[in-house]
C-alpha positions as a printed Julia matrix, in Angstrom:
923×3 Matrix{Float64}:
 32.62  109.57   80.68
 33.71  113.08   79.64
 34.21  115.59   82.51
 31.91  118.57   82.54
 33.17  122.13   83.27
 31.29  125.28   83.95
 32.02  126.53   80.46
 30.27  123.53   78.89
 26.86  123.88   80.5
 24.79  124.48   77.41
 26.36  121.56   75.56
 25.93  119.4    78.59
 22.22  120.09   78.84
 21.72  119.01   75.23
 23.77  115.86   75.82
 21.77  115.03   79.01
 18.48  115.63   77.19
 19.31  113.3    74.32
 20.71  110.62   76.65
 17.65  110.75   78.8
 15.21  110.69   75.85
 16.91  107.62   74.51
 16.81  105.71   77.79
 13.34  106.59   79.12
  9.95  107.12   77.65
  9.21  110.41   79.44
 11.5   112.6    77.42
  9.28  115.7    77.25
  8.92  115.94   81.0
 12.61  115.58   81.5
 13.24  118.14   78.75
 10.97  120.58   80.49
 12.93  120.25   83.7
 16.16  120.91   81.89
 14.73  123.95   80.15
 13.74  125.37   83.47
 17.24  124.82   84.87
 18.73  126.26   81.64
 16.7   129.35   82.23
 18.16  129.49   85.79
 21.6   129.02   84.33
 21.22  132.06   82.08
 20.36  134.11   85.14
 23.57  133.41   86.9
 23.09  129.81   88.09
 25.78  127.17   88.2
 24.03  124.38   86.37
 21.29  121.77   86.62
 20.26  121.11   90.2
 17.58  118.45   90.11
 15.17  116.66   87.76
 11.52  117.46   87.57
 10.36  114.68   89.85
 12.5   115.99   92.71
 10.38  119.15   93.07
 10.58  121.59   95.92
  9.69  121.33   99.54
  6.28  122.66  100.74
  6.31  126.23  101.7
  8.75  127.42   99.03
  7.62  130.15   96.68
  7.01  129.26   93.07
  9.97  131.41   92.1
 12.29  129.1    94.09
 11.94  126.53   91.29
 13.75  128.94   89.02
 16.59  129.61   91.51
 19.79  127.58   91.32
 20.12  125.19   94.28
 23.74  125.48   95.2
 23.28  123.54   98.45
 23.02  120.15   96.68
 24.83  116.9    96.85
 24.02  115.88   93.29
 25.62  116.42   89.87
 24.05  119.06   87.64
 21.65  116.45   86.28
 20.14  116.23   89.79
 20.27  112.41   89.64
 23.82  111.29   90.18
 25.01  111.69   93.77
 28.33  113.36   94.59
 30.32  110.71   96.47
 33.6   112.59   96.76
 35.07  115.99   95.96
 38.63  116.96   94.99
 39.78  120.54   94.8
 42.85  122.14   93.24
 44.2   125.52   92.22
 46.51  126.58   89.43
 49.94  127.73   90.61
 53.47  128.25   89.37
 54.09  124.52   89.1
 50.85  124.14   87.15
 52.0   122.16   84.05
 53.49  119.29   86.06
 50.51  119.09   88.37
 48.16  119.39   85.49
 49.8   116.4    83.86
 49.4   114.4    87.1
 45.74  115.31   87.36
 45.1   114.43   83.76
 46.56  110.95   84.21
 44.91  110.44   87.59
 41.45  111.44   86.37
 41.86  109.33   83.23
 42.61  106.3    85.38
 39.63  107.1    87.58
 37.39  107.03   84.53
 38.9   103.72   83.51
 38.03  102.41   86.99
 34.38  103.31   86.2
 33.98  106.52   88.23
 32.15  109.48   86.71
 33.62  112.99   87.01
 32.26  116.49   86.77
 34.37  119.65   87.14
 33.3   123.01   88.49
 35.32  125.74   86.85
 37.14  128.28   89.03
 34.92  131.03   87.62
 32.01  129.48   89.51
 33.75  129.48   92.85
 33.61  132.53   95.05
 37.36  132.92   95.34
 37.75  132.63   91.53
 40.76  130.33   92.08
 39.54  126.87   93.08
 38.47  124.06   90.84
 36.27  121.38   92.25
 36.19  117.85   90.79
 33.07  116.0    91.75
 33.09  112.16   91.67
 30.2   109.79   91.35
 30.4   106.03   91.66
 27.79  104.24   89.48
 26.12  100.99   90.48
 28.6    98.7    88.72
 31.57  100.29   90.51
 29.82  100.12   93.91
 28.79   96.51   93.39
 32.24   95.43   92.28
 34.09   97.0    95.24
 31.42   96.07   97.75
 32.11   92.5    96.67
 35.89   93.01   96.98
 35.59   94.68  100.43
 32.99   92.13  101.63
 30.67   94.88  102.75
 27.68   93.45  104.61
 24.3    94.49  103.22
 20.7    93.56  104.24
 18.92   90.61  102.62
 15.92   90.25  104.96
 14.4    92.32  107.75
 15.22   90.85  111.1
 12.43   89.07  112.98
 14.41   88.77  116.26
 12.98   90.98  119.06
 15.45   93.78  119.79
 14.92   94.0   123.51
 12.58   93.53  126.4
 10.76   96.11  128.37
 12.65   97.39  131.31
 10.82   97.9   134.66
 10.22  101.56  135.52
 11.22  102.52  131.96
  9.19  105.69  132.26
 11.88  107.07  134.57
 14.28  107.21  131.64
 11.93  109.04  129.24
 13.38  112.53  129.9
 16.78  111.15  128.83
 15.64  109.4   125.65
 15.59  110.62  122.07
 12.89  109.93  119.43
 12.97  106.42  118.07
 13.58  107.57  114.48
 16.74  109.26  115.68
 17.96  106.41  117.87
 17.19  103.76  115.21
 17.34  105.53  111.82
 16.83  102.24  109.97
 15.17   98.9   110.85
 17.22   95.88  111.81
 18.17   93.54  109.01
 19.89   90.25  108.57
 23.06   91.02  106.63
 25.45   89.08  104.49
 28.68   90.08  102.59
 27.69   91.51   99.25
 28.1    89.22   96.2
 27.8    90.78   92.83
 26.66   87.51   91.3
 23.74   87.26   93.77
 22.19   90.66   93.57
 18.69   89.25   93.62
 19.41   87.73   97.05
 19.66   91.12   98.69
 16.93   93.71   99.4
 17.7    96.07   96.57
 14.64   98.33   96.11
 16.59  101.2    94.62
 20.17  100.9    93.38
 20.74  104.65   93.93
 20.0   104.4    97.64
 20.93  100.79   98.38
 24.45  101.75   99.56
 24.26  104.57  102.11
 26.47  107.64  101.57
 28.96  106.45  104.23
 29.54  103.19  102.37
 29.73  104.99   99.02
 32.45  107.4   100.17
 34.34  104.52  101.77
 34.42  102.64   98.43
 35.37  105.72   96.43
 38.19  106.53   98.84
 39.44  102.91   98.46
 39.67  103.48   94.74
 41.27  106.9    95.11
 43.91  105.59   97.52
 45.0   102.96   94.98
 44.56  104.67   91.66
 47.88  105.51   89.89
 48.74  108.77   88.17
 51.34  107.45   85.74
 50.93  106.35   82.11
 50.66  102.71   81.23
 53.96  101.04   80.61
 56.01  103.36   82.86
 58.0   101.96   85.74
 57.42  104.66   88.4
 54.75  102.69   90.19
 55.22  104.66   93.41
 53.08  107.43   91.79
 49.88  106.05   93.2
 47.08  107.25   95.38
 45.34  110.48   96.41
 47.51  110.84   99.52
 50.62  111.4    97.48
 48.8   113.84   95.24
 47.63  115.77   98.34
 51.12  115.8    99.8
 52.75  117.14   96.59
 50.1   119.82   96.14
 48.45  118.37   92.97
 45.17  118.47   94.78
 44.48  120.68   97.82
 41.69  118.71   99.52
 39.77  115.45   99.12
 36.6   114.87  101.1
 33.03  113.49  100.98
 30.21  115.97  101.32
 27.95  116.55  104.29
 24.35  115.93  103.33
 23.04  119.38  104.28
 23.58  122.43  106.45
 23.68  121.54  110.14
 21.2   124.23  111.18
 18.58  123.54  108.52
 17.19  120.57  106.74
 18.15  119.81  103.12
 16.02  121.48  100.47
 15.93  118.35   98.42
 13.43  115.84   99.85
 15.49  112.92   98.44
 18.58  114.03  100.34
 19.07  112.87  103.9
 19.14  115.46  106.72
 21.15  113.35  109.06
 23.68  116.12  109.78
 20.77  118.39  110.85
 19.38  115.63  113.12
 22.8   115.04  114.65
 23.17  118.74  115.4
 19.69  119.13  116.78
 19.67  116.04  119.04
 23.31  115.49  119.81
 25.75  118.28  119.19
 24.11  121.03  121.31
 25.21  121.4   124.92
 21.59  121.68  126.07
 21.3   117.98  125.16
 23.96  117.02  127.69
 21.53  114.96  129.72
 20.22  113.06  126.69
 21.43  109.72  125.42
 23.65  109.69  122.3
 22.12  108.53  118.99
 24.87  105.98  118.43
 23.13  104.26  115.52
 22.75  107.54  113.68
 26.4   108.45  114.43
 27.51  105.09  113.09
 25.27  105.48  110.0
 26.61  108.93  109.2
 30.26  108.76  110.27
 31.05  105.03  110.23
 31.69  102.45  112.91
 35.08  103.69  113.99
 33.76  107.08  115.13
 30.61  105.43  116.49
 32.69  103.13  118.74
 34.65  106.14  120.09
 31.48  108.0   121.17
 30.03  104.83  122.59
 33.11  104.37  124.73
 33.28  108.0   125.78
 29.61  108.0   126.75
 29.96  104.75  128.72
 33.09  106.06  130.46
 31.21  109.2   131.42
 28.31  107.16  132.78
 30.62  105.05  134.95
 32.42  108.21  136.16
 29.16  109.25  137.8
 29.41  106.44  140.36
 33.08  107.14  141.1
 32.28  110.85  141.43
 29.48  110.17  143.88
 31.71  108.02  146.07
 34.54  110.59  145.89
 32.16  113.33  147.06
 31.0   111.09  149.92
 34.62  110.5   151.05
 35.44  114.21  150.73
 32.29  115.1   152.71
 33.44  112.67  155.41
 36.72  114.52  155.6
 34.85  117.85  156.0
 32.45  116.49  158.63
 35.32  114.96  160.62
 37.2   118.31  160.44
 36.68  119.04  164.15
 37.74  115.55  165.25
 41.26  115.97  163.8
 43.27  115.95  167.02
 46.63  116.07  165.23
 45.85  119.35  163.49
 44.47  120.79  166.76
 47.79  120.0   168.47
 49.78  121.58  165.62
 47.69  124.74  165.75
 47.64  124.93  169.55
 49.83  127.77  170.76
 50.86  125.74  173.82
 51.78  122.63  171.78
 52.64  123.49  168.21
 53.55  127.04  169.18
 56.26  125.74  171.56
 57.79  123.13  169.19
 60.8   124.57  167.43
 61.52  122.9   164.08
 64.95  122.47  162.48
 65.69  124.45  159.28
 64.32  122.89  156.1
 67.23  124.11  153.9
 70.82  125.29  154.4
 71.76  128.88  155.22
 68.55  130.57  153.91
 65.97  128.74  156.02
 65.43  129.78  159.64
 64.2   127.72  162.59
 60.43  127.81  162.58
 57.43  127.07  164.79
 55.32  124.04  164.15
 52.05  125.98  164.33
 53.04  127.92  161.14
 51.84  124.84  159.21
 48.4   124.94  160.87
 46.47  125.61  157.68
 48.22  122.96  155.55
 47.57  120.31  158.28
 43.85  121.07  158.23
 43.84  120.96  154.37
 45.69  117.65  154.45
 43.04  116.14  156.65
 40.37  116.72  153.97
 42.07  114.15  151.77
 44.1   112.1   154.23
 41.6   110.36  156.47
 40.05  106.95  157.06
 37.64  107.42  154.15
 40.58  107.69  151.73
 41.54  104.05  152.32
 38.02  102.92  151.52
 37.94  105.11  148.43
 41.24  103.72  147.14
 39.83  100.15  147.52
 36.58  101.18  145.85
 38.39  102.69  142.81
 40.36   99.48  142.4
 37.03   97.59  142.06
 35.4   100.37  140.09
 38.02  100.24  137.35
 37.44   96.49  136.94
 33.69   96.94  136.69
 34.21   99.71  134.13
 36.41   97.51  131.89
 34.23   94.39  132.23
 30.98   96.19  131.57
 32.54   97.97  128.6
 33.5    94.6   127.1
 29.85   93.58  127.34
 28.63   96.92  125.75
 31.29   96.54  123.04
 30.12   92.96  122.31
 26.56   94.17  121.94
 27.66   96.87  119.53
 29.74   94.41  117.49
 26.69   92.29  116.99
 24.28   95.17  116.27
 26.73   96.86  113.85
 27.86   93.67  112.01
 31.42   93.86  113.24
 31.79   90.34  114.62
 33.72   88.97  111.64
 35.42   92.25  110.67
 38.92   91.53  112.18
 40.1    89.14  109.5
 38.73   91.31  106.74
 40.53   94.33  107.98
 43.83   92.49  108.33
 43.7    91.05  104.85
 42.04   93.73  102.76
 42.88   97.11  104.25
 46.61   97.23  103.54
 47.94  100.79  103.66
 48.69  102.25  100.24
 52.06  103.56  101.62
 53.07   99.95  102.4
 52.17   98.79   98.93
 54.04  101.65   97.32
 57.23  101.61   99.41
 57.64   97.85   99.7
 58.93   96.79   96.3
 59.71   93.19   97.3
 57.06   90.58   96.66
 56.44   87.09   98.1
 53.75   84.48   98.06
 51.08   84.65  100.79
 50.6    81.07  102.02
 47.0    81.72  102.91
 45.74   83.64   99.86
 48.34   82.07   97.44
 48.85   85.5    95.89
 51.93   87.64   95.59
 51.97   90.48   98.15
 54.45   93.16   99.14
 56.56   92.65  102.25
 59.31   94.4   104.21
 62.62   92.48  104.56
 63.65   91.47  108.06
 66.91   93.45  107.92
 65.09   96.61  106.96
 62.39   95.96  109.6
 65.02   95.52  112.35
 66.99   98.61  111.35
 63.86  100.75  111.36
 62.71   99.29  114.67
 66.14  100.04  116.31
 66.08  103.63  115.07
 62.54  104.08  116.3
 63.37  102.64  119.74
 66.44  104.82  120.09
 64.33  107.93  119.21
 61.71  107.02  121.83
 64.36  106.42  124.52
 65.99  109.73  123.68
 62.74  111.64  124.11
 61.88  109.83  127.35
 65.36  110.64  128.65
 64.67  114.28  127.74
 61.52  114.19  129.89
 63.46  112.73  132.78
 66.06  115.44  132.41
 63.35  118.1   132.49
 61.8   116.59  135.6
 65.24  116.58  137.32
 65.54  120.24  136.26
 62.14  121.0   137.9
 63.22  119.16  141.05
 66.42  121.22  141.14
 64.26  124.32  140.73
 62.15  123.23  143.7
 65.19  122.73  145.87
 66.76  126.03  144.86
 63.65  128.2   144.98
 62.52  126.83  148.28
 65.45  128.53  149.94
 64.51  131.77  148.22
 60.88  131.56  149.33
 62.01  130.62  152.84
 64.22  133.72  153.09
 61.35  135.95  151.93
 58.62  134.27  153.98
 60.49  133.81  157.26
 57.66  134.69  159.57
 54.39  134.77  157.58
 52.24  135.91  160.52
 54.4   138.92  161.19
 55.84  140.08  157.83
 53.17  139.38  155.19
 49.92  140.46  156.75
 47.62  140.17  153.7
 48.25  136.68  152.39
 50.83  135.39  154.83
 48.33  133.17  156.55
 47.87  131.2   153.33
 51.33  131.2   151.78
 54.15  129.05  153.09
 57.46  128.27  151.39
 56.24  124.74  150.77
 53.05  125.89  149.07
 54.75  128.61  147.01
 57.37  126.14  145.82
 54.8   123.43  145.02
 52.5   125.71  142.97
 55.19  127.44  140.94
 56.98  124.15  140.24
 53.73  122.51  139.18
 52.93  125.35  136.78
 56.44  125.24  135.29
 56.15  121.46  134.94
 52.82  121.86  133.15
 54.33  124.31  130.66
 57.18  121.89  129.98
 54.7   119.06  129.46
 52.79  121.05  126.84
 56.0   122.05  124.99
 57.38  118.48  124.91
 53.98  117.2   123.7
 53.97  119.6   120.83
 57.28  118.44  119.51
 57.0   114.75  120.3
 53.65  114.36  118.44
 55.43  115.16  115.23
 58.41  112.95  116.04
 56.14  109.99  116.87
 54.31  110.33  113.55
 57.58  110.57  111.7
 59.14  107.41  113.21
 55.91  105.47  112.82
 55.78  106.43  109.11
 59.4   105.33  108.86
 58.49  101.83  110.17
 56.04  101.39  107.27
 53.28   99.4   109.12
 51.34   97.05  106.84
 47.77   97.88  107.85
 45.96  100.87  109.23
 45.27   98.96  112.39
 48.95   98.17  112.89
 49.83  101.78  112.16
 47.47  103.11  114.78
 48.56  100.52  117.36
 52.24  101.36  116.96
 51.63  105.07  117.16
 49.32  104.54  120.16
 52.03  102.71  122.12
 54.66  105.32  121.36
 52.5   108.27  122.23
 51.0   106.77  125.4
 54.47  105.68  126.69
 55.7   109.25  126.18
 52.56  110.82  127.66
 52.7   108.46  130.6
 56.22  109.58  131.54
 55.51  113.18  130.65
 52.34  113.69  132.64
 52.79  111.34  135.61
 56.56  111.58  136.38
 56.15  114.71  138.52
 53.32  113.05  140.43
 55.41  109.92  140.97
 58.24  112.11  142.34
 56.01  113.83  144.9
 54.25  110.59  145.83
 57.17  108.24  146.2
 60.45  110.15  146.39
 59.89  113.52  148.06
 60.62  113.37  151.83
 61.77  109.74  151.66
 65.53  110.32  151.32
 66.14  113.36  153.49
 68.5   112.21  156.22
 68.58  114.09  159.49
 70.27  117.25  160.9
 74.0   116.84  160.72
 73.79  114.19  157.98
 71.38  115.5   155.33
 71.14  113.96  151.84
 71.77  116.12  148.77
 70.51  115.67  145.24
 73.81  115.84  143.4
 76.11  115.41  146.33
 77.08  117.91  149.06
 78.9   120.14  146.62
 75.58  121.03  144.91
 74.09  122.39  148.17
 70.65  121.29  146.92
 69.31  119.47  149.92
 66.53  116.94  149.34
 63.02  118.21  150.16
 61.22  117.34  153.33
 57.48  116.89  153.78
 55.32  119.02  156.06
 54.51  117.61  159.48
 51.04  117.03  157.97
 52.56  114.87  155.27
 53.29  115.03  151.5
 49.77  114.05  150.44
 48.51  117.61  150.25
 51.41  118.46  147.93
 50.55  115.47  145.67
 47.02  116.78  145.61
 48.23  120.2   144.52
 50.4   118.72  141.79
 47.56  116.52  140.53
 45.0   119.31  140.49
 47.25  121.73  138.6
 48.38  119.29  135.9
 45.01  117.55  135.49
 42.87  120.7   135.58
 45.32  122.61  133.44
 45.36  119.88  130.78
 41.59  119.72  130.66
 41.25  123.5   130.56
 43.81  123.84  127.76
 42.17  121.06  125.8
 38.74  122.66  126.06
 40.11  125.97  124.93
 41.68  124.32  121.91
 38.56  122.38  121.05
 35.79  124.81  121.79
 37.02  128.42  122.1
 39.32  128.61  119.09
 36.66  127.29  116.62
 34.15  129.78  118.11
 36.59  132.63  117.47
 37.21  131.28  113.95
 33.44  131.18  113.23
 32.98  134.7   114.57
 35.77  135.96  112.3
 34.17  134.2   109.36
 30.81  135.85  110.13
 32.57  139.23  110.2
 33.52  138.66  106.63
 29.85  138.47  105.64
 29.18  134.74  105.54
 25.93  134.97  107.46
 24.0   132.92  104.85
 26.56  130.7   103.12
 23.86  128.56  101.46
 22.81  131.6    99.38
 26.35  132.28   98.11
 28.35  129.07   98.41
 27.76  125.63   96.96
 27.65  122.54   99.15
 31.28  121.62   98.26
 32.49  125.17   98.89
 30.84  125.22  102.35
 32.59  121.95  103.23
 35.87  123.05  101.67
 36.44  125.78  104.22
 35.89  123.36  107.14
 38.73  121.71  108.98
 40.11  118.48  107.65
 39.52  115.45  109.82
 42.79  113.5   109.58
 43.42  109.8   110.02
 44.74  110.56  113.52
 41.77  112.67  114.52
 40.33  110.03  116.87
 43.82  109.12  118.15
 44.16  112.43  119.95
 40.67  112.16  121.4
 41.4   108.72  122.79
 44.78  109.84  124.09
 43.25  112.75  125.95
 40.68  110.53  127.68
 43.15  107.74  128.55
 45.6   110.25  130.12
 42.67  111.5   132.16
 41.79  107.92  133.1
 45.38  107.55  134.44
 44.95  110.64  136.61
 41.7   109.46  138.2
 43.02  105.91  138.85
 46.75  106.07  139.53
 46.65  108.9   142.07
 43.04  109.08  143.03
 43.84  108.23  146.71
 45.35  111.72  147.01
 42.34  113.58  145.57
 38.89  111.9   145.8
 37.3   114.75  143.86
 39.33  113.88  140.7
 36.46  111.73  139.27
 34.06  114.64  139.78
 36.34  116.98  137.8
 36.67  114.31  135.12
 32.87  113.88  135.0
 32.23  117.59  134.44
 34.93  117.68  131.8
 33.57  114.63  129.97
 29.98  115.9   129.93
 31.35  118.91  128.12
 33.76  116.81  126.05
 31.0   114.63  124.55
 29.06  117.68  123.3
 32.18  119.61  122.23
 33.4   116.66  120.19
 29.94  116.19  118.72
 29.79  119.88  117.88
 33.21  119.76  116.22
 32.31  116.71  114.07
 29.0   118.21  113.07
 29.92  121.81  112.41
 33.7   122.27  112.24
 35.03  119.22  110.38
 34.54  118.04  106.87
 32.73  114.73  106.77
 35.27  112.0   107.48
 35.66  109.02  105.29
 33.68  106.2   106.91
 35.82  103.38  108.31
 35.17  100.32  110.32
 36.52   99.23  113.77
 35.18   96.54  116.02
 36.69   97.83  119.26
 38.86  100.65  120.63
 42.04   98.86  119.54
 45.24   99.09  121.54
 43.61  101.44  124.0
 41.85   98.46  125.59
 45.15   96.89  126.6
 46.49  100.24  127.81
 43.38  100.72  130.05
 43.91   97.17  131.44
 47.55   97.91  132.24
 46.67  101.25  133.87
 43.94   99.51  135.92
 46.44   96.93  137.34
 49.04   99.61  137.99
 46.53  101.83  139.79
 46.05   99.21  142.49
 49.79   99.21  143.19
 50.23  103.01  143.09
 47.25  103.67  145.41
 48.48  101.04  147.85
 51.92  102.7   147.97
 50.36  106.17  148.24
 48.33  105.12  151.25
 51.35  103.41  152.79
 54.19  105.83  152.07
 52.71  109.21  151.12
 49.79  109.33  153.5
 50.25  109.4   157.27
 47.47  106.88  157.76
 49.71  103.94  158.71
 51.89  105.88  161.24
 48.75  107.21  162.91
 47.18  103.69  163.12
 50.45  102.24  164.6
 50.52  104.99  167.19
 46.84  104.63  168.02
 46.89  100.86  168.57
 50.5   100.24  169.77
 51.93  103.36  171.38
 49.04  105.55  172.61
 48.39  105.22  176.33
 44.93  106.76  176.12
 43.81  104.84  172.96
 43.51  108.22  171.22
 45.53  110.36  168.88
 46.61  112.78  171.63
 50.4   113.14  171.66
 50.82  111.8   168.13
 52.48  115.02  166.84
 55.06  114.96  169.56
 55.62  111.24  169.04
 56.24  111.64  165.32
 58.93  114.31  165.68
 62.47  113.4   166.69
 64.81  115.63  168.69
 68.2   117.04  167.64
 70.74  119.09  169.58
 71.12  122.5   167.94
 74.73  122.73  169.03
 75.54  119.65  166.94
 74.23  121.1   163.7
 77.15  121.84  161.36
 77.7   125.45  160.22
 76.81  124.58  156.62
 73.3   123.72  157.76
 72.78  126.61  160.16
 70.81  129.73  159.1
 72.85  132.81  158.11
 70.59  135.09  160.16
 70.27  133.53  163.56
 67.55  134.85  165.82
 68.45  134.9   169.47
 64.91  134.33  170.58
 65.07  130.52  170.28
 68.38  130.15  172.23
 66.7   131.33  175.43
 63.85  128.82  175.09
 65.4   125.53  174.01
 68.65  123.94  173.02
 66.97  121.4   170.68
 64.97  121.41  167.54
 62.55  118.85  166.09
 62.45  117.09  162.75
 60.12  114.61  161.06
 61.53  111.11  161.68
 61.68  108.29  164.18
 65.19  108.43  165.65
 66.66  108.17  169.16
 67.29  111.53  170.93
 70.72  113.0   171.75
 72.35  111.33  174.72
 70.92  107.88  173.98
 73.36  105.04  173.39
 71.85  104.62  169.85
 71.85  108.38  169.25
 70.15  109.46  165.96
 69.49  105.93  164.73
 66.04  104.61  163.86
 63.88  103.59  166.72
 61.96  100.34  167.0
 58.77  102.29  166.19
 60.25  103.14  162.78
 60.63   99.45  161.96
 57.12   98.7   163.31
 55.68  101.37  160.98
 57.7   100.08  158.01
 56.48   96.52  158.68
 52.91   97.83  158.92
 53.25   99.71  155.63
 54.51   96.64  153.81
 51.74   94.5   155.34
 49.13   97.08  154.27
 50.42   97.06  150.7
 50.38   93.3   150.48
 46.94   93.0   152.05
 45.36   95.79  150.0
 46.8    94.58  146.73
 45.71   90.99  147.31
 42.21   91.94  148.46
 41.66   94.29  145.52
 43.18   91.84  143.0
 41.12   88.93  144.31
 37.97   90.99  144.03
 38.99   92.2   140.58
 39.56   88.72  139.23
 36.41   87.4   140.88
 34.34   90.21  139.35
 35.98   89.68  135.97
 35.18   85.98  136.2
 31.59   86.52  137.27
 30.84   89.0   134.44
 31.1    87.33  130.98
 32.58   89.45  128.23
 29.68   88.69  125.88
 26.12   88.81  127.26
 24.23   85.5   126.94
 21.43   87.28  125.1
 23.84   88.53  122.46
 25.34   85.03  122.08
 21.88   83.52  121.56
 20.82   86.16  119.0
 24.1    85.79  117.13
 23.7    82.03  116.89
 20.05   82.44  115.84
 21.09   84.92  113.15
 23.81   82.66  111.87
 21.34   79.82  111.6
 18.75   81.92  109.77
 21.38   83.24  107.38
 22.44   79.75  106.39
 18.79   78.7   106.03
 17.86   81.64  103.82
 21.03   81.27  101.75
 20.36   77.58  101.24
 16.77   78.26  100.2
 17.93   80.95   97.8
 20.44   78.62   96.13
 17.85   75.88   95.8
 15.3    78.23   94.22
 17.88   79.68   91.89
 18.86   76.17   90.78
 15.21   75.25   90.15
 14.7    78.33   88.01
 17.83   77.65   86.0
 16.88   74.01   85.45
 13.3    74.83   84.48
 14.54   77.44   82.03
 16.91   74.96   80.42
 13.95   72.63   79.75
 11.76   75.33   78.24
 14.26   76.75   75.76
 14.88   73.82   73.42
 15.13   70.03   73.5
 18.59   68.83   74.27
 20.28   65.55   74.21
 20.63   63.63   77.4
 24.41   64.17   77.47
 24.11   67.89   76.87
 21.39   68.12   79.52
 23.57   66.35   82.08
 26.53   68.57   81.25
 24.31   71.68   81.69
 23.14   70.37   85.11
 26.76   69.84   86.19
 27.66   73.3    84.97
 24.78   74.92   86.84
 25.54   73.02   90.01
 29.24   73.78   89.86
 28.42   77.48   89.25
 26.06   77.62   92.26
 28.46   75.77   94.48
């Protein structure tokens, strides 16, 4: 078909009139409609908008019929739907690009697609051409057969669900049924072009929904060449290469209407408007998500993401409630904290002189100067924390198992059960087909297919692995640098804040050298994390492209593993340091341990007498909250500023000035990796609330608040900020499922070690049950601090400015450890209590891990991955499909045989041959 430009409107109207008159019997009515639109065109319109039978919506003035409808998703004839739009501009390299476009569009027309061009004079910027693409029925039917797209052949008679007791309680959270279920349930079967009468085809124009149409068109665009026949440069194939070399600027399917107003054309869906009204507004945060409508409009892959995000947010509610209960217990037991009372007591903590925490710059200090941090530590380090750590180990199992059931239900309802094999065999990446010139026979399909030689594959894999190792080593180097900063700056803070109660009156009560060091180091670490993420994202995409994965699924899985491995080390390494290394390799006065040896003078950090848990809490809150805040700013605030700036330019009513394709053209492009970053953000958050949740029970609450906002922000972005993505299928969340399982198992181990080695829970329990004479915690602080003779401290460890006030009071100082005092025959070696505590810690880790793992595996065994109801309905549907298909074949055979008898008498031999031919054709 010849392409239509804005300068050919009058000729086009005549052609359309004659073509319509020749095909239908209502030529005069159609001609009248075209005359009306021709009159509109003479008054500044941009072409035919709709045919006469489309009419206008009630409430429009009569003059609206004469106005050009620029907000349309149809060709100028008002009949053919726009399935895809390409845009381009003329530039200095115009001739070469024009030649590519000419060949590409000619090949598209050979493939059966119909094209229509909007001249740049009709666009507002007077620079951009728009090529509109329509796929007629023959093309859709052919490629639906190739892609094995499932379509309805009979309305389902299986009851969808049973009434739930007390269902009225959920009414405030429900959406209208026409939004939740935009179409009835059907039995579906892969489309077969030779059996069109088997399927429920009432109207060929609307049989395939727009999401399926744009998926088919993109499949053609991705594989259509732009070289002349007979030429050898077969790598010149696909719209992606044309976009990368600037031949076309954008390629996208159209939204069906404006998001804030229904479509003018009654035959056009207003699904985008419904999504915005019932899903994308923040005031709908308490409402359920219209997953079926999301799937119908955006495709199964995006629908699965929002289903998973919504389910994850629902499950976070239970974890957040339990975390609040545990935190409340810590607040209510605040006054029962005997250890903190002893530290703050002027007659106990005020008389205990502590050894310097760093060389030269750090003075001797009183124990009661850490009074505030010891109270803060009790909020998170109490008996309830152990229970919460065990609860989270079970919660994460319930979350993963119940998600498998929800996912299985969606697979059945969305016809994704048999999708895996189709995706592996059919959806080969165009880049793989182009770059892999070698061919070999596929043993399954018995067809020649491209492949990557083993030598090339190994070389690419080695280069990719080396690059990943280099970047992970760079992260480790940055973390070591931050640790060195902590060690160096602590001495500086200690020299400034020597006596907070006396020298810094305003904020001295709240600032200690430990707190100042921890906060500044965490902030610097967060900045480094963000910088490394920015660069590594591009490196990861580059090395994944270099590996040339065969399918889209394989591409995403490889990129997922690379990115998550990097993000895991990047985000969690600082937390692992504070949890498992800080304060564990300190030594003792006279024999301290140094980070790079004694020559570096960077002495390893010690923990407060209240423990290192509060510092882990600080690190976790800053990194987790900072990441979520920065992510929300990027996702919500920046688009709002962008929209405000656009409105300043006068685009208050874009539908009056801009066509549908121009409105979508200025939106952001939704890339193939758009969902990848959304998943990555949520999985990193999942790691924070599971791996280190024992140190901060309120982490699930922060995640819950963030995710409630995240669901609506993502919905708002998809509905208002992004062009409509090309619909694609996915039956699950892919490699993220295995990553979540690995994080869930690792979280049990990390929380057990946090409770054993970072928290002071085990030493307190050992003291209470084995060493306390009063069966209480009185005396624990004194028991947990060892004694050292000040006169034995080497000069390199002594403060530069020595205060004489401590020499008159005591000749010893205290430090956090379990060692024999000076004068003992085993002077400064570990006491038996140290070994008792170590044994108790190891026993606790073994018991907690085994208890949680046993419960996890028992729960996983008790909860089947696929609900029994879904299994029964799936078997029932399979049976009915086979029955209906068999009946269809029998009826078709009867009709063919009866027709062969009616036509003309045939000989017995010819009749038998016809029967065999019909039977073989049907079989």
